[in-house]
C-alpha positions in Angstrom: -19.1 -18.8 12.7 -15.8 -18.3 10.7 -12.8 -16.8 11.2 -12.4 -12.7 12.0 -10.2 -11.0 9.6 -9.2 -7.3 10.4 -8.2 -5.1 7.7 -6.0 -2.4 8.2 -5.9 -1.1 4.5 -7.0 2.7 3.7 -10.9 2.5 2.8 -9.7 3.7 -1.1 -7.7 0.6 -1.3 -10.0 -1.9 0.0 -13.0 -3.0 -2.1 -11.2 -5.6 -3.7 -10.0 -6.8 -0.9 -13.3 -7.2 1.1 -14.8 -8.5 -2.0 -12.2 -11.5 -1.8 -12.6 -12.1 2.0 -16.6 -12.2 1.3 -16.1 -14.7 -1.5 -13.8 -17.1 1.0 -16.4 -16.8 3.5 -14.7 -15.1 6.2 -15.9 -12.4 8.7 -14.1 -9.0 8.5 -13.6 -5.8 10.1 -12.2 -2.7 9.0 -9.7 -0.5 10.9 -8.1 1.9 8.6 -4.8 3.0 9.5 -4.9 5.7 6.9 -7.3 8.3 5.4 -6.4 9.4 1.9 -7.6 12.4 0.7 -7.2 14.1 -2.8 -6.7 18.0 -2.8 -8.2 19.7 -5.4 -5.7 20.5 -8.1 -5.0 24.3 -8.6 -4.2 23.4 -12.5 -3.8 20.7 -14.9 -0.3 19.0 -15.3 1.7 19.6 -18.3 3.2 16.1 -18.7 5.3 17.0 -21.8 8.9 17.6 -20.1 8.5 13.8 -19.1 8.9 10.6 -20.5 7.8 8.5 -17.9 5.5 8.2 -15.1 6.5 6.4 -11.6 3.6 5.1 -9.6 4.3 3.6 -6.0 1.0 3.4 -5.0 -2.6 3.1 -6.5 -3.7 6.6 -4.8 -0.4 8.4 -6.9 -2.3 7.1 -10.3 -5.7 8.3 -8.7 -4.2 11.5 -7.5 -2.8 12.1 -11.3 -5.8 11.4 -13.1 -7.3 14.1 -11.4 -4.0 16.2 -12.9 -4.2 15.2 -16.1 -5.7 13.3 -19.0 -2.7 11.9 -20.6 -2.8 8.2 -20.3 0.4 8.0 -22.9 3.4 8.3 -21.2 4.8 4.8 -19.8 3.5 3.9 -16.3 6.4 2.1 -14.1 4.3 0.5 -10.9 6.0 -1.0 -7.8 3.3 -3.6 -7.8 0.5 -5.2 -9.5 -2.2 -3.5 -8.0 -0.8 -0.4 -8.6 -0.7 -1.2 -12.4 -4.2 -2.7 -12.5 -5.6 0.7 -11.2 -3.7 2.3 -14.3 -5.0 -0.2 -16.6 -8.8 0.7 -15.5 -7.8 4.5 -15.9 -6.9 3.6 -19.6 -3.1 3.9 -19.5 -1.2 2.5 -22.2 1.9 1.8 -21.3 2.2 -0.2 -18.1 5.3 -2.1 -16.8 4.9 -3.6 -12.6 8.0 -4.1 -10.6 5.7 -6.7 -8.6 7.7 -5.9 -5.7 8.7 -3.1 -3.2 10.3 0.5 -4.0 13.8 -1.4 -4.8 12.3 -3.5 -7.3 10.9 -0.4 -8.6 14.1 1.2 -9.0 15.8 -1.5 -10.8 12.5 -1.7 -13.1 13.3 2.0 -14.1 16.9 1.2 -14.3 16.0 -1.4 -17.0 13.3 0.4 -18.8 14.4 4.0 -18.9 17.1 5.9 -20.3 18.3 8.7 -18.0 19.2 11.1 -20.8 15.8 10.9 -22.6 14.2 13.1 -19.8 12.8 13.4 -16.2 10.2 11.0 -14.5 7.2 12.5 -12.7 6.5 10.5 -9.3 2.9 11.7 -7.8 3.3 10.9 -4.1 2.1 11.4 -0.8 3.9 13.4 1.8 5.4 10.5 3.5 6.7 7.6 1.2 8.2 3.9 2.0 11.6 5.3 0.6 13.3 8.2 -1.5 13.4 6.4 -5.2 15.0 9.9 -6.2 18.0 9.3 -3.6 18.3 5.6 -5.3 18.4 6.9 -8.5 20.1 10.2 -8.6 23.7 8.3 -9.0 22.6 6.8 -12.2 21.8 10.3 -13.5 18.1 9.9 -13.2 16.2 13.2 -12.7 12.9 12.7 -10.9 10.1 15.3 -10.3 8.3 13.9 -7.1 5.5 16.3 -6.1 2.9 15.7 -3.4 -0.6 15.1 -4.7 -2.6 13.4 -2.1 -2.4 13.1 1.8 -2.1 9.9 3.8 -2.9 11.1 7.3 -2.6 8.3 9.8 -5.3 7.2 12.2 -4.9 7.8 16.1 -7.6 5.6 17.1 -9.1 2.2 16.6 -13.3 1.9 15.3 -15.3 0.9 18.2 -16.1 -2.4 16.7 -12.7 -3.2 16.2 -11.9 -2.0 19.2 -14.2 -4.5 21.0 -13.4 -7.5 18.9 -9.8 -7.3 20.0 -10.7 -6.8 23.8 -13.1 -9.5 23.0 -10.2 -12.0 21.8 -12.6 -12.4 18.7 -9.9 -11.4 16.2 -7.9 -14.2 14.5 -5.9 -12.3 11.7 -4.7 -8.7 11.1 -3.8 -7.8 7.5 -1.3 -5.4 6.8 -0.3 -4.1 3.6 2.4 -1.4 4.4 5.0 -0.1 6.4 3.3 2.7 7.6 0.0 1.1 7.9 1.7 -1.1 10.3 3.8 1.2 12.4 0.4 3.0 12.7 -1.6 0.3 14.3 1.7 -0.4 16.5 1.2 3.1 18.1 -2.5 2.9 18.6 -1.9 -0.7 20.3 0.3 0.6 22.6 -2.0 3.8 23.3 -4.8 1.7 23.8 -2.6 -0.5 25.9 -3.8 -3.9 24.2 -0.6 -5.7 23.7 -1.8 -8.4 25.9 -4.8 -8.8 23.7 -2.6 -10.1 20.6 -0.8 -13.3 21.8 -3.7 -15.1 20.5 -3.8 -13.0 17.0 -1.7 -13.8 14.1 -0.3 -10.9 11.5 -0.2 -11.6 7.7 2.2 -8.8 6.2 2.6 -7.9 2.7 6.5 -7.9 2.8 9.1 -8.2 5.0 9.5 -4.2 5.3 6.3 -4.5 6.7 6.8 -7.3 9.1 9.5 -5.2 10.6 7.1 -2.8 11.6 5.2 -5.2 14.0 8.1 -7.0 15.8 7.8 -5.4 19.0 4.1 -6.6 19.6 4.0 -10.0 20.7 1.6 -12.1 18.3 0.4 -15.7 18.4 2.4 -15.7 14.7 3.7 -13.5 11.9 3.7 -14.4 8.1 5.0 -12.6 5.4 3.5 -13.2 1.5 5.8 -15.1 -0.3 5.1 -12.5 -2.9 4.0 -9.0 -2.4 0.6 -9.3 -4.1 -3.2 -9.2 -2.7 -3.3 -12.6 -4.0 -0.2 -14.1 -2.0 -1.2 -12.4 1.2 -4.7 -14.1 1.0 -3.7 -17.2 -0.4 -1.3 -17.1 2.9 -4.4 -16.2 4.7 -6.3 -19.2 3.5 -3.0 -21.5 4.6 -3.3 -20.0 8.4 -6.8 -20.3 8.6 -7.2 -24.2 7.3 
């Protein structure tokens, strides 16, 4: 049998990843560390005050699409996966920072004149950083609104739990700091620390890796670029 990969991404973000794992011939299990919910909007969003949109996640794009039919405003995205969802949903002007929230802040400074009006940031209640704080001194006005919820899991699916206890998992994939933090809490709760000694972790970025460093892994790896493609390439290298 081929290597067994444990995916910790939310189900809403996992379709392309699972297809890629299948194509590569990996066995895989899913243990979503976050459950994404989209509350029904009370009314549609008036986008006329805004000069651009900021997206720090693909789910922010999906949530915005429930709020408004406007696809004409520039969409500034944290990474290529988020930009891809923008393209799929018909946005006309898309820019990707191809990185993390700090890269996105730099992209906003490059592309957007703060004097031309505020920016709209649809987000979860908890985010990886505060863009408004980062850009406030530069004169940017960012209207961040909570438009979806990312609820942390408190337990592992039974098949994932059995695989970890049975030392069948070869690699765990981590795509965000919060999913990594949630995984660590669950491992401590189940007292599975000793069951990770033979397991490798592959992380999208150094910020993600930093959240799992108090667990003892066989190895930890960080993708050279924060994209799914680079992460999967690193997975191939680590398991070859």
